[in-house]
MARKOL-646861 format. One line per 3 residues: number of its first residue (from 1); their letters; for each residue x, z, y of C-alpha. Coordinates in nm, 2 decimals, padded with zeros to 4 digits. Layout:
# MARKOL-646861
NUM) a) X,Z,Y  ...
//
This chain:
# MARKOL-646861
1) xxx) 00.00,00.00,00.00  00.15,-00.10,00.34  00.11,00.22,00.52
4) xxx) 00.24,00.57,00.56  -00.01,00.84,00.52  00.09,01.17,00.69
7) xxx) -00.08,01.48,00.55  -00.33,01.68,00.75  -00.11,01.99,00.72
10) xxx) 00.17,01.80,00.88  -00.06,01.68,01.16  -00.20,02.02,01.24
13) xxx) 00.10,02.25,01.19  00.38,02.03,01.31  00.19,01.83,01.57
16) xxx) 00.27,01.49,01.42  00.61,01.56,01.25  00.79,01.29,01.45
19) xxx) 00.85,01.23,01.82  00.62,00.98,01.99  00.85,00.68,01.94
22) xxx) 00.77,00.37,02.13  00.80,00.16,01.82  00.56,00.37,01.62
25) xxx) 00.19,00.33,01.65  -00.01,00.62,01.52  -00.36,00.53,01.39
28) xxx) -00.61,00.80,01.32  -00.93,00.79,01.11  -01.14,00.98,00.86
31) xxx) -01.18,00.92,00.48  -01.55,00.83,00.53  -01.74,00.50,00.49
34) xxx) -01.81,00.50,00.87  -01.44,00.43,00.91  -01.45,00.13,00.69
37) xxx) -01.32,-00.11,00.96  -01.00,00.09,01.00  -00.95,00.11,00.62
40) xxx) -01.00,-00.26,00.58  -00.76,-00.34,00.86  -00.50,-00.12,00.69
43) xxx) -00.55,-00.24,00.34  -00.56,-00.61,00.43  -00.25,-00.59,00.65
46) xxx) -00.44,-00.69,00.96  -00.26,-00.44,01.18  00.08,-00.55,01.06
49) xxx) -00.01,-00.91,01.12  -00.11,-00.84,01.48  00.15,-00.58,01.58
52) xxx) 00.45,-00.78,01.43  00.76,-00.67,01.26  00.90,-00.45,01.54
55) xxx) 00.62,-00.20,01.52  00.59,00.08,01.27  00.24,00.19,01.17
58) xxx) 00.18,00.55,01.09  -00.16,00.67,00.98  -00.32,01.01,01.04
61) xxx) -00.61,01.12,00.83  -00.83,01.40,00.97  -01.17,01.54,00.85
64) xxx) -01.36,01.59,01.18  -01.38,01.46,01.53  -01.24,01.78,01.69
67) xxx) -00.92,01.76,01.49  -00.89,01.39,01.58  -00.93,01.45,01.95
70) xxx) -00.69,01.75,01.94  -00.44,01.53,01.77  -00.48,01.26,02.03
73) xxx) -00.44,01.52,02.30  -00.10,01.62,02.15  00.00,01.26,02.11
76) xxx) -00.01,01.28,01.73  -00.27,00.99,01.74  -00.24,00.69,01.97
79) xxx) -00.55,00.50,01.87  -00.81,00.50,01.60  -01.18,00.56,01.50
82) xxx) -01.38,00.87,01.57  -01.74,00.97,01.64  -01.86,00.92,02.00
85) xxx) -01.96,01.28,02.06  -01.61,01.43,02.02  -01.48,01.15,02.24
88) xxx) -01.74,01.24,02.50  -01.69,01.62,02.48  -01.31,01.60,02.50
91) xxx) -01.32,01.35,02.78  -01.53,01.57,03.00  -01.27,01.85,02.96
94) xxx) -00.96,01.63,02.97  -01.01,01.26,03.06  -00.70,01.13,02.89
97) xxx) -00.85,00.87,02.66  -01.10,00.58,02.66  -01.35,00.43,02.42
100) xxx) -01.25,00.06,02.39  -01.48,-00.08,02.12  -01.75,-00.01,01.87
103) xxx) -01.69,00.01,01.50  -02.00,00.13,01.31  -02.36,00.20,01.41
106) xxx) -02.62,00.39,01.20  -02.52,00.55,00.87  -02.71,00.87,00.92
109) xxx) -03.05,00.99,00.81  -03.29,01.28,00.83  -03.39,01.42,00.48
112) xxx) -03.63,01.70,00.40  -03.64,01.93,00.10  -03.91,01.87,-00.15
115) xxx) -04.23,02.08,-00.09  -04.09,02.18,00.26  -04.42,02.08,00.42
118) xxx) -04.23,01.85,00.66  -04.41,01.52,00.70  -04.32,01.44,01.06
121) xxx) -04.04,01.55,01.29  -04.28,01.79,01.47  -04.30,01.98,01.14
124) xxx) -03.94,02.09,01.19  -04.08,02.36,01.41  -03.95,02.69,01.27
127) xxx) -03.74,02.52,01.01  -03.37,02.53,00.92  -03.18,02.20,00.94
130) xxx) -02.83,02.14,00.80  -02.58,01.94,01.01  -02.21,01.86,00.93
133) xxx) -02.07,02.03,01.23  -02.19,02.19,01.55  -02.15,01.95,01.84
136) xxx) -02.09,01.66,01.61  -02.27,01.32,01.62  -02.54,01.41,01.37
139) xxx) -02.61,01.73,01.58  -02.67,01.52,01.88  -02.88,01.27,01.69
142) xxx) -03.10,01.55,01.56  -03.14,01.69,01.91  -03.25,01.35,02.02
145) xxx) -03.52,01.34,01.75  -03.63,01.69,01.84  -03.64,01.61,02.21
148) xxx) -03.89,01.33,02.14  -04.14,01.58,02.00  -04.07,01.86,02.25
151) xxx) -03.87,02.08,02.01  -03.55,02.27,02.08  -03.29,02.45,01.87
154) xxx) -03.29,02.83,01.86  -02.97,02.86,02.07  -03.15,02.67,02.34
157) xxx) -03.46,02.88,02.33  -03.64,02.68,02.07  -03.75,02.72,01.71
160) xxx) -03.53,02.49,01.50  -03.23,02.66,01.35  -02.91,02.46,01.29
163) xxx) -02.69,02.53,01.00  -02.35,02.38,01.00  -02.21,02.29,00.65
166) xxx) -02.01,02.03,00.48  -02.23,01.74,00.37  -02.11,01.79,00.01
169) xxx) -02.26,02.14,00.01  -02.61,02.03,00.11  -02.72,01.95,-00.24
172) xxx) -02.67,02.31,-00.34  -02.84,02.43,-00.02  -03.14,02.22,-00.10
175) xxx) -03.16,02.35,-00.46  -03.12,02.71,-00.34  -03.39,02.66,-00.07
178) xxx) -03.14,02.77,00.19  -03.23,02.49,00.43  -03.54,02.28,00.49
181) xxx) -03.38,01.95,00.60  -03.06,01.78,00.68  -02.93,01.55,00.94
184) xxx) -02.66,01.39,00.75  -02.44,01.08,00.71  -02.47,00.85,00.42
187) xxx) -02.41,00.84,00.13  -02.51,01.21,00.14  -02.87,01.13,00.24
190) xxx) -02.91,00.91,-00.07  -02.74,01.19,-00.28  -02.99,01.44,-00.16
193) xxx) -03.28,01.21,-00.25  -03.14,01.13,-00.60  -02.99,01.47,-00.70
196) xxx) -03.19,01.73,-00.50  -03.54,01.57,-00.48  -03.50,01.52,-00.11
199) xxx) -03.75,01.31,00.08  -03.65,01.07,00.35  -03.81,01.16,00.68
202) xxx) -03.62,00.92,00.91  -03.41,00.63,00.78  -03.11,00.50,00.96
205) xxx) -03.32,00.25,01.15  -03.55,00.52,01.29  -03.33,00.82,01.33
208) xxx) -03.24,00.89,01.70  -03.14,00.56,01.85  -03.19,00.36,01.53
211) xxx) -02.95,00.06,01.49  -02.80,00.15,01.83  -02.70,00.50,01.70
214) xxx) -02.33,00.48,01.74  -02.15,00.65,01.46  -01.79,00.54,01.51
217) xxx) -01.60,00.40,01.80  -01.24,00.30,01.88  -01.06,00.54,02.10
220) xxx) -00.72,00.52,02.25  -00.52,00.77,02.45  -00.43,00.69,02.81
223) xxx) -00.06,00.64,02.77  -00.11,00.39,02.48  -00.36,00.20,02.69
226) xxx) -00.08,00.11,02.93  00.06,-00.13,02.67  -00.19,-00.41,02.70
229) xxx) -00.02,-00.62,02.43  -00.05,-00.35,02.17  -00.40,-00.25,02.26
232) xxx) -00.52,-00.61,02.22  -00.32,-00.65,01.90  -00.51,-00.35,01.76
235) xxx) -00.85,-00.50,01.87  -00.77,-00.83,01.72  -00.70,-00.66,01.38
238) xxx) -01.01,-00.46,01.43  -01.22,-00.77,01.49  -01.06,-00.94,01.18
241) xxx) -01.17,-00.64,00.97  -01.52,-00.66,01.11  -01.54,-01.03,01.02
244) xxx) -01.39,-00.96,00.67  -01.66,-00.70,00.60  -01.94,-00.93,00.71
247) xxx) -01.81,-01.22,00.50  -01.70,-01.02,00.19  -01.93,-00.71,00.17
250) xxx) -01.88,-00.64,-00.20  -01.50,-00.68,-00.19  -01.49,-00.46,00.12
253) xxx) -01.68,-00.19,-00.06  -01.43,-00.20,-00.36  -01.14,-00.18,-00.12
256) xxx) -01.29,00.12,00.06  -01.37,00.30,-00.26  -01.01,00.27,-00.38
259) xxx) -00.87,00.37,-00.04  -01.08,00.69,-00.02  -01.00,00.78,-00.38
262) xxx) -00.63,00.75,-00.31  -00.66,00.95,00.01  -00.87,01.23,-00.13
265) xxx) -00.81,01.23,-00.50  -01.19,01.23,-00.55  -01.40,00.98,-00.74
268) xxx) -01.63,00.77,-00.52  -01.96,00.65,-00.67  -02.00,00.27,-00.64
271) xxx) -02.38,00.28,-00.64  -02.39,00.55,-00.37  -02.14,00.35,-00.16
274) xxx) -02.35,00.03,-00.20  -02.66,00.21,-00.08  -02.47,00.37,00.21
277) xxx) -02.33,00.03,00.30  -02.68,-00.10,00.35  -02.74,00.17,00.61
280) xxx) -02.47,00.09,00.85  -02.40,-00.19,01.09  -02.03,-00.29,01.13
283) xxx) -01.97,-00.42,01.48  -01.72,-00.42,01.77  -02.01,-00.38,02.02
286) xxx) -02.16,-00.06,02.14  -02.45,00.05,02.36  -02.31,00.22,02.66
289) xxx) -02.65,00.37,02.75  -02.66,00.55,02.41  -02.32,00.71,02.48
292) xxx) -02.45,00.82,02.82  -02.76,00.98,02.66  -02.53,01.15,02.41
295) xxx) -02.34,01.31,02.70  -02.67,01.42,02.86  -02.79,01.58,02.53
298) xxx) -02.45,01.74,02.47  -02.46,01.90,02.82  -02.82,02.02,02.77
301) xxx) -02.70,02.19,02.44  -02.42,02.37,02.63  -02.13,02.19,02.47
304) xxx) -02.00,02.05,02.79  -02.05,02.15,03.16  -02.10,01.80,03.29
307) xxx) -02.24,01.47,03.17  -02.02,01.27,03.40  -01.83,01.03,03.17
310) xxx) -01.74,00.77,03.43  -01.43,00.58,03.31  -01.47,00.68,02.94
313) xxx) -01.59,00.34,02.83  -01.36,00.05,02.90  -01.44,-00.28,02.72
316) xxx) -01.21,-00.50,02.92  -00.95,-00.53,02.65  -01.22,-00.61,02.39
319) xxx) -01.38,-00.88,02.61  -01.04,-01.04,02.66  -00.98,-01.05,02.28
322) xx) -01.33,-01.20,02.23  -01.27,-01.48,02.48
//
């Protein structure tokens, strides 16, 4: 495999293990299906093709958006894919990065426990809902859905309790009657339906902003953005990966399954991946209005003090690549 994977321990404890060499490009991403574009670009050598022989590619695998943005703040990541909410929240506090392209839309659903009595979103009143992480993208998507039926979470004076837990643990929570529903990324929604008798309340096309619900974006730190040639090279590779996925969906799934298994050491179910793949939209585009609404909801939740994200989104490099 044409890449160097640096362990998470090295990333957190040693702050990147190496100095920020000008000939080393540090790409960050998660071992999740919503980071499929980055994985395909790595596995197919698209980054190497576009960066050229003089650039060394180093990858940084992280497991949540907070770790990704912290790594970018400490220069351990130059560019990569992350959820929009961490990018928004960190930008408000320290505007040293920009969103420069979309990557994946959708990929999240709202599932209820069997016999929970929840038939519509308004029925979440007084219920407990699992989310992957407080302040994360699914948290904000759930708040959007609640907002539309005039519900709030308990910490904001409402009646819906949030319960942060790893998606892999939600099956047990459903079986133990510990939560009533889950706002969760795929393939975990499908797993809840097939392994825990979960019932789909909102599919990916109807949850929050639907097909415009941005799950993953390309973010680059300010210093890296000064090198226009490298930024555009990354985006060309990113676009190549998007095109490859559209033209070769089955092969792309096989590549990602192998990639995730090598990164995590865990088996990835092909059927679950295929279902999840149908619930995402791979694209370089993004809806800026959705990102702005995410900032407003994050502020209302108390995660940030301001919803001013002027300067966060910069699609100039992407537009030049597309021309």
